[in-house]
C-alpha positions in Angstrom: -13.5 16.8 23.8 -13.8 20.1 22.0 -15.7 20.8 18.8 -12.5 20.2 16.7 -12.6 16.5 17.4 -9.9 14.3 18.7 -6.3 15.5 18.7 -3.8 13.3 16.8 -2.2 12.1 20.1 -5.5 11.4 21.8 -6.9 9.7 18.7 -4.0 7.2 18.6 -4.0 6.6 22.4 -7.8 6.2 22.5 -7.8 3.7 19.6 -5.0 1.6 21.3 -6.8 1.6 24.6 -10.0 0.6 22.8 -8.2 -2.2 21.1 -7.2 -3.7 24.4 -10.7 -3.4 25.7 -12.0 -5.3 22.7 -9.3 -7.9 22.5 -11.7 -10.7 23.5 -13.5 -10.2 20.2 -10.4 -10.6 18.0 -9.7 -13.8 16.0 -6.3 -15.3 15.8 -4.0 -14.5 12.9 -4.1 -18.1 11.7 -7.9 -18.0 11.5 -7.8 -14.8 9.5 -5.2 -16.0 7.0 -7.3 -19.1 6.3 -10.3 -16.9 5.4 -8.6 -14.4 3.1 -8.2 -14.0 -0.6 -7.1 -10.9 -2.6 -10.4 -10.7 -4.5 -12.2 -9.7 -1.3 -11.0 -6.3 -2.3 -13.1 -4.9 -5.1 -10.3 -3.2 -6.9 -8.2 -6.3 -7.0 -11.2 -8.3 -8.1 -11.8 -5.9 -11.0 -8.3 -6.3 -12.5 -8.0 -8.4 -15.7 -6.3 -11.8 -15.2 -3.1 -10.8 -16.8 -2.7 -7.7 -14.6 -3.5 -9.6 -11.5 -1.0 -12.3 -12.4 1.8 -9.7 -12.6 1.2 -8.5 -9.0 -0.2 -11.6 -7.3 3.1 -13.1 -6.0 4.0 -9.7 -4.5 0.7 -9.1 -2.6 1.4 -9.5 1.1 -1.4 -10.3 3.5 -1.0 -8.0 6.6 -2.9 -8.0 9.8 -3.6 -4.4 11.0 -4.8 -3.8 14.5 -7.2 -1.1 15.7 -5.3 2.2 16.0 -2.4 1.3 13.8 -1.1 4.3 11.9 -0.4 3.3 8.3 1.0 6.6 7.3 1.7 9.9 9.0 0.9 13.4 7.6 3.7 14.3 5.3 5.3 10.9 5.4 6.8 9.1 2.4 4.6 6.1 1.3 6.4 2.8 0.8 3.3 0.6 0.1 -0.3 0.8 -1.1 -2.8 -1.1 0.9 -5.9 -2.9 -0.4 -8.2 -3.6 2.6 -10.2 -6.8 2.8 -11.8 -6.9 6.3 -10.1 -3.8 7.8 -11.4 -0.2 7.5 -9.0 2.7 7.5 -9.9 6.2 8.4 -8.3 9.2 6.7 -8.0 12.2 9.0 -6.9 15.8 8.2 -4.7 17.3 10.8 -5.1 20.9 11.8 -2.2 23.2 13.0 -3.5 22.9 16.6 -3.2 19.1 16.5 -7.0 18.4 16.2 -8.3 16.1 13.5 -11.5 15.0 11.8 -12.2 12.2 9.4 -12.4 13.2 5.8 -13.0 9.7 4.3 -13.0 6.0 5.0 -11.4 3.2 2.9 -12.5 -0.4 3.1 -12.8 -3.3 0.8 -14.0 -1.0 -2.0 -10.7 0.8 -2.3 -7.0 1.4 -1.9 -4.9 3.4 0.6 -2.0 5.4 -0.8 -3.3 7.2 -3.9 -0.7 10.0 -3.5 2.0 7.4 -4.4 0.7 6.7 -7.9 -0.8 10.2 -8.5 2.7 11.7 -8.2 2.4 13.6 -4.9 4.3 10.9 -2.9 3.1 12.5 0.4 -0.2 13.6 1.8 -1.3 16.0 4.6 -3.8 13.4 5.9 -3.2 10.7 8.6 -4.4 7.2 8.0 -5.4 5.1 11.1 -7.1 1.8 11.4 -10.8 2.3 12.4 -11.7 -1.4 12.2 -9.1 -4.1 12.8 -8.7 -6.7 10.1 -6.5 -7.6 7.2 -5.4 -6.0 3.9 -3.1 -6.8 1.1 -0.2 -4.5 0.6 2.0 -4.0 -2.5 5.3 -2.2 -2.6 5.1 1.3 -4.0 7.7 0.6 -6.7 5.7 -2.3 -8.1 2.5 -0.3 -8.0 4.1 2.5 -9.9 5.5 0.1 -12.5 2.0 -1.3 -13.2 0.3 2.1 -13.1 2.8 3.5 -15.6 1.9 0.8 -18.1 -1.0 3.1 -18.8 -3.3 0.1 -18.9 -6.2 -1.3 -16.9 -4.5 -0.6 -13.5 -4.1 3.1 -14.3 -7.7 3.5 -15.5 -9.1 1.6 -12.5 -7.0 3.7 -10.0 -8.0 7.0 -11.6 -11.7 6.0 -11.4 -11.3 5.1 -7.8 -9.5 8.4 -7.1 -12.5 10.2 -8.6 -14.8 8.3 -6.3 -12.7 9.0 -3.3 -12.7 12.7 -4.1 -16.5 12.5 -4.2 -16.5 11.0 -0.7 -14.2 13.6 0.6 -16.1 16.6 -0.9 -19.5 15.1 0.2 -18.2 14.6 3.7 -17.3 18.3 3.9 -20.8 19.3 2.6 -22.5 16.9 5.1 -20.5 18.2 8.1 -21.5 21.8 7.2 -25.1 21.5 6.2 -26.7 18.4 7.9 -27.7 17.5 11.4 -25.6 15.3 13.7 -28.2 12.6 13.5 -28.0 12.6 9.6 -24.2 12.6 9.8 -24.3 9.6 12.2 -26.7 7.7 9.9 -24.4 8.4 6.9 -21.3 7.2 8.8 -23.1 4.1 10.1 -24.3 3.1 6.6 -21.0 3.7 4.9 -19.3 1.6 7.6 -21.9 -1.2 7.2 -21.3 -1.3 3.5 -17.7 -2.3 4.2 -18.5 -5.0 6.8 -19.9 -8.5 6.5 -22.4 -8.1 9.4 -24.7 -5.4 10.9 -22.5 -5.1 14.0 -19.9 -2.4 14.7 -17.4 -2.1 17.5 -17.1 1.6 18.1 -17.6 4.0 21.1 -19.7 7.2 20.9 -16.6 9.1 21.9 -14.6 7.8 18.9 -17.5 8.4 16.5 -17.7 12.0 17.8 -14.0 12.4 17.1 -14.5 11.0 13.5 -17.2 13.5 12.8 -15.6 16.4 14.6 -18.5 17.0 16.9 -19.1 16.9 20.7 -19.8 13.6 22.3 -23.0 14.9 23.7 -24.3 15.4 20.2 -23.6 11.7 19.3 -25.1 10.5 22.5 -28.3 12.4 21.7 -28.4 11.3 18.1 -27.7 7.6 19.0 -30.3 7.7 21.7 -32.9 8.9 19.1 -32.0 6.1 16.8 -32.1 3.5 19.6 -35.5 4.7 20.8 -36.8 4.5 17.3 -35.6 0.8 17.2 -33.1 1.4 14.4 -29.9 0.5 16.4 -28.9 -1.1 19.7 -25.9 0.3 21.5 -24.1 -1.3 24.4 -20.6 -0.8 25.8 -18.9 0.1 22.5 -20.9 -2.3 20.4 -23.5 -1.0 17.9 -26.0 -3.3 16.2 -28.1 -2.0 13.3 -31.5 -3.4 13.7 -33.3 -1.6 10.9 -31.1 -0.6 8.0 -34.1 0.7 5.9 -35.0 2.9 8.8 -31.5 4.4 8.8 -31.7 4.9 5.1 -35.0 6.8 5.5 -33.3 9.2 8.0 -30.0 9.7 6.3 -29.2 12.8 4.2 -28.6 12.7 0.4 -24.8 12.5 1.0 -24.9 8.7 1.6 -26.6 7.9 -1.7 -24.4 10.4 -3.7 -21.2 8.6 -2.5 -22.7 5.1 -2.9 -24.0 5.8 -6.4 -20.7 7.3 -7.5 -18.7 4.3 -6.3 -21.2 2.0 -8.0 -20.9 3.9 -11.3 -17.2 4.1 -11.4 -16.4 0.6 -10.1 -19.3 -1.3 -11.7 -16.9 -3.7 -13.4 -15.7 -5.5 -10.2 -15.5 -9.3 -10.8 -13.9 -12.2 -8.9 -10.1 -12.3 -9.4 -8.5 -15.4 -10.7 -7.2 -17.9 -8.2 -3.4 -17.5 -8.4 -0.7 -18.1 -5.8 -0.2 -15.2 -3.4 1.9 -14.6 -0.3 -0.7 -15.5 2.4 1.8 -15.2 5.3 0.3 -12.7 7.7 2.7 -10.0 8.8 2.3 -7.6 11.7 3.3 -4.1 10.9 6.0 -2.6 13.1 5.0 -0.2 15.8 6.4 3.3 15.4 
């Protein structure tokens, strides 16, 4: 791997191979559907009851596997996605085919902001970093609700501002902070989107996310492991001391976290209304 990170082709191939290697850890679709509700996504949970009621019947629960590409660079978006247990990585593609993560989207957000912001397409590539589920909504229905200029629009605009903060802070972090600090930031942001302190991720894949050499991640992860902060074994990372990571991370983590908390402080459980809980598998391209 070079300093530019994983190429688009290698990123997709590596994620798919890693999915096969980790298949023993996956739960069945039936089990996942029984454990899911729309209000596991913070944006959906923050919607007033009347807004939620208008879209509830059209929310589709979708299982998205590791490595799935939800949209390509320059592609037309047909849906917006509200992750519940999945985490999606946004990558910017360079002309030479290399890519680096610019942001992550988990249960705090929505994927597909260019659809309702008017751009329709985006130069970034969205791939599934952590397999799981999300609720998707057809773009036409999202636009109808957004154009009411009510709570949905205001919530989406606030989320977009928070996402812009994450993207800009990632750029600053990658330029000014050490690989160990970047790794701590990435681990903490990922943990914030997961229900446990365990991550399934190889050092090579993390290096591709951060756009650095694998040797740098190996050294940084080794330092954290020797300090008793994490345990790493065969693609599985367990955070043993979160407060220790927080003491070593740069300011970028707290900047992003505080901005999300400030802008999305009104999240509340959504009302229990009928939704389409049939889990659909997205088509492979």
